C-alpha positions in Angstrom: 103.2 76.4 82.8 103.6 79.5 85.1 100.7 81.8 85.2 101.1 85.6 85.6 98.8 87.7 87.5 99.4 91.4 86.9 97.7 94.5 88.3 97.9 97.5 90.7 97.8 98.3 94.2 94.2 99.4 94.7 92.0 100.7 91.9 89.9 103.7 92.9 92.2 106.7 92.3 91.0 110.1 91.2 93.8 110.6 88.8 93.0 107.6 86.8 89.6 109.1 85.8 89.9 110.0 82.2 93.3 108.4 81.9 92.6 104.7 82.8 88.8 104.9 83.4 86.4 106.7 81.1 85.9 110.3 82.3 82.2 109.6 83.2 82.4 106.2 84.6 80.7 106.0 87.9 82.9 105.0 90.9 80.6 102.0 91.5 81.5 100.6 88.0 85.3 101.1 88.4 86.0 97.6 89.7 84.2 95.8 86.9 86.0 98.0 84.3 89.3 97.3 86.0 88.6 93.5 86.2 87.9 93.6 82.4 91.5 94.8 81.7 93.6 93.1 84.3 93.5 89.7 85.9 94.6 90.5 89.4 94.2 93.3 92.1 96.1 93.9 95.4 93.3 95.1 97.6 94.8 98.1 99.4 91.5 99.0 101.3 91.7 96.0 103.5 94.9 97.1 105.0 92.7 99.7 106.9 90.3 97.0 108.3 88.3 93.9 107.6 85.4 94.6 105.3 81.9 93.3 105.6 81.2 89.8 104.2 78.6 91.4 102.0 81.2 93.7 100.5 83.5 90.8 99.8 80.8 88.9 98.1 80.1 91.9 95.9 83.7 91.9 94.8 83.5 88.2 93.9 80.3 88.7 91.9 81.9 91.7 90.0 85.1 90.0 88.9 85.1 87.5 86.1 86.3 83.9 86.2 90.2 83.8 86.4 90.4 87.1 88.2 92.1 87.1 91.6 92.1 89.4 94.5 95.2 89.7 96.7 94.1 91.3 99.9 96.5 93.2 102.3 96.0 91.9 105.9 94.9 94.7 108.3 97.6 97.0 109.7 96.4 96.4 113.2 97.8 92.9 112.8 101.2 93.8 111.3 101.9 97.4 112.5 99.8 97.9 115.8 99.9 94.4 117.4 103.0 93.5 115.5 101.9 89.9 115.5 101.5 89.7 119.3 98.4 89.5 121.5 95.2 89.2 119.5 96.9 89.3 116.2 96.2 85.7 115.5 92.5 86.0 116.3 92.2 89.1 114.1 93.8 87.3 111.2 91.5 84.3 111.6 88.6 86.7 111.2 90.1 88.4 108.3 91.0 85.1 106.3 87.5 83.8 107.0 86.0 86.9 105.5 88.4 86.9 102.5 87.5 83.2 101.8 84.2 84.5 100.7 86.0 85.2 97.4 86.2 81.5 96.8 88.3 80.8 93.8 89.0 84.5 93.3 91.2 84.7 96.3 94.8 84.8 95.6 97.7 85.2 98.3 97.0 87.3 101.2 99.8 89.9 101.8 101.2 90.7 105.3 103.1 93.9 104.7 105.3 94.9 107.6 106.4 98.4 108.6 109.9 99.6 107.8 110.9 99.3 111.5 110.0 95.8 112.0 113.5 94.5 112.7 114.9 91.0 112.7 115.1 91.3 116.4 111.4 90.6 116.3 112.2 87.2 114.6 110.6 85.4 117.6 107.3 87.1 117.0 107.3 86.1 113.3 108.4 82.5 114.1 105.6 82.2 116.7 102.9 83.6 114.3 103.7 81.7 111.2 102.2 78.3 112.6 98.9 80.3 113.4 98.3 81.1 109.8 94.8 79.8 109.1 94.7 76.9 106.7 93.0 77.1 103.4 94.9 80.4 102.2 98.3 81.2 100.7 100.4 83.9 102.2 103.2 86.3 101.2 105.1 88.7 103.6 106.8 91.8 102.7 109.8 92.8 104.9 111.1 96.3 104.5 114.0 96.3 107.0 117.3 95.1 105.5 118.1 93.2 108.7 115.9 90.4 107.6 118.1 89.5 104.4 119.5 86.2 105.5 119.3 82.6 104.5 117.7 82.1 108.1 114.7 84.2 107.1 114.3 82.4 103.9 114.4 79.1 105.8 111.8 80.2 108.2 109.3 81.2 105.5 110.1 78.2 103.5 109.2 75.9 106.4 105.8 77.2 106.5 105.3 77.6 102.7 105.1 81.3 102.9 106.3 83.6 100.1 108.9 86.2 100.7 107.6 89.1 98.5 110.2 90.7 96.4 110.0 94.4 96.0 111.5 96.9 93.5 111.8 99.6 96.2 114.3 102.4 96.8 116.5 100.8 99.4 115.8 97.0 99.2 117.7 94.4 97.4 116.1 93.7 94.0 116.2 90.0 94.2 113.9 87.0 94.5 114.3 84.5 97.4 111.9 81.7 96.5 110.3 80.3 99.7 106.9 79.0 98.3 105.3 77.6 95.1 104.5 81.1 93.8 106.3 84.4 93.5 104.9 87.8 94.6 106.7 91.0 93.4 105.8 94.6 94.4 106.8 97.6 92.3 106.9 100.5 94.6 108.2 104.0 94.3 109.2 106.7 96.7 105.9 108.2 98.1 105.0 111.5 96.8 107.5 111.8 93.9 104.8 112.5 91.3 102.3 115.3 91.6 100.3 114.0 88.7 99.6 110.2 88.4 97.5 110.1 85.2 100.5 109.1 83.0 103.8 107.2 83.2 106.6 109.7 83.7 109.5 107.3 83.9 110.3 104.5 81.4 110.8 101.4 83.6 111.1 99.0 80.6 114.7 97.9 81.3 113.9 97.3 84.9 110.9 95.3 83.9 113.0 93.2 81.6 115.5 92.6 84.5 112.7 91.3 86.7 111.4 89.1 83.9 114.8 87.5 83.6 114.9 87.0 87.5 111.6 85.2 87.2 112.6 83.2 84.4 115.7 82.0 86.3 113.6 81.0 89.2 111.1 79.1 87.0 113.8 77.2 85.1 115.6 76.2 88.4 112.6 74.4 89.8 109.2 73.0 88.6 107.2 74.4 91.6 106.5 77.9 90.6 102.9 77.8 89.6 102.1 81.6 89.5 103.7 84.9 89.6 101.8 87.9 91.2 103.0 91.3 90.2 101.5 94.6 91.4 102.4 98.3 90.9 101.6 101.6 92.6 101.5 105.0 91.1 104.7 106.1 92.8 106.8 103.6 90.7 106.6 105.3 87.3 103.8 107.8 87.5 100.7 105.7 86.5 100.3 102.1 87.8 98.0 100.9 85.0 100.3 102.1 82.3 103.3 100.2 83.8 101.4 97.2 84.6 100.3 97.1 80.9 104.0 97.5 79.9 104.9 94.5 81.8 102.0 92.6 80.3 103.2 93.6 76.8 106.8 92.4 77.6 105.4 89.0 78.5 103.4 88.9 75.3 100.1 89.2 77.2 97.1 90.9 75.6 96.9 94.6 76.6 93.6 96.5 76.5 94.4 100.3 77.2 92.0 102.5 79.0 91.1 105.9 77.4 94.0 107.6 75.5 96.5 109.2 78.0 97.2 112.8 77.1 100.8 114.1 77.3 102.3 110.7 77.6 106.1 110.9 77.4 106.9 107.8 75.5 
């Protein structure tokens, strides 16, 4: 049985007020509301720095049983230090902090910048053995130079998931390198002025991704979970598209407030 964890990248966006969140909902209650409608969240805020332990403990207390957080590793590890120098120590501190989530901790995502080229393969190969035990990891590579069997073999050797992405210039494919799949649904930044409603119907694309996942699950018994996250730039309103995927999978969908001006 493969479990699906579907949600959005971040949750505290102004355009969602009155569209996904009730108009008068206080900001401090948004996470609880979100967690009552989705079973996973990619924590975008952690990309900008390791939060306080007390903050992470509050996240855990807010989310119900069965909900998972997938935090993004801080950008100083992947973008500034580029896995060198003190990056290993910084990740160790981050992972220890995130383990405060206990059973609500999902895979930790290391998102690399678009200019992280395969020429830096040695840095990645040296860093992977340093990944702290007790957590699962996914990496997102955005430079096409990485697309090779050698990259898949490197990640597979350390049980690290190669995150798939539906993104403008990347291959829309799954390369299974771990016992779970991680898919990110991204759009060109800034293409929508308003992000309170879906503006592009992505149903057929989502069906295609569902077929890709089904093929991977059928080809081997080791896919225990699929994590799928959306941003607003993908179709205009991440909660709506996340619910679209949930509906395609036969999962229960509990909509937020009615969306005004919805196209379809």
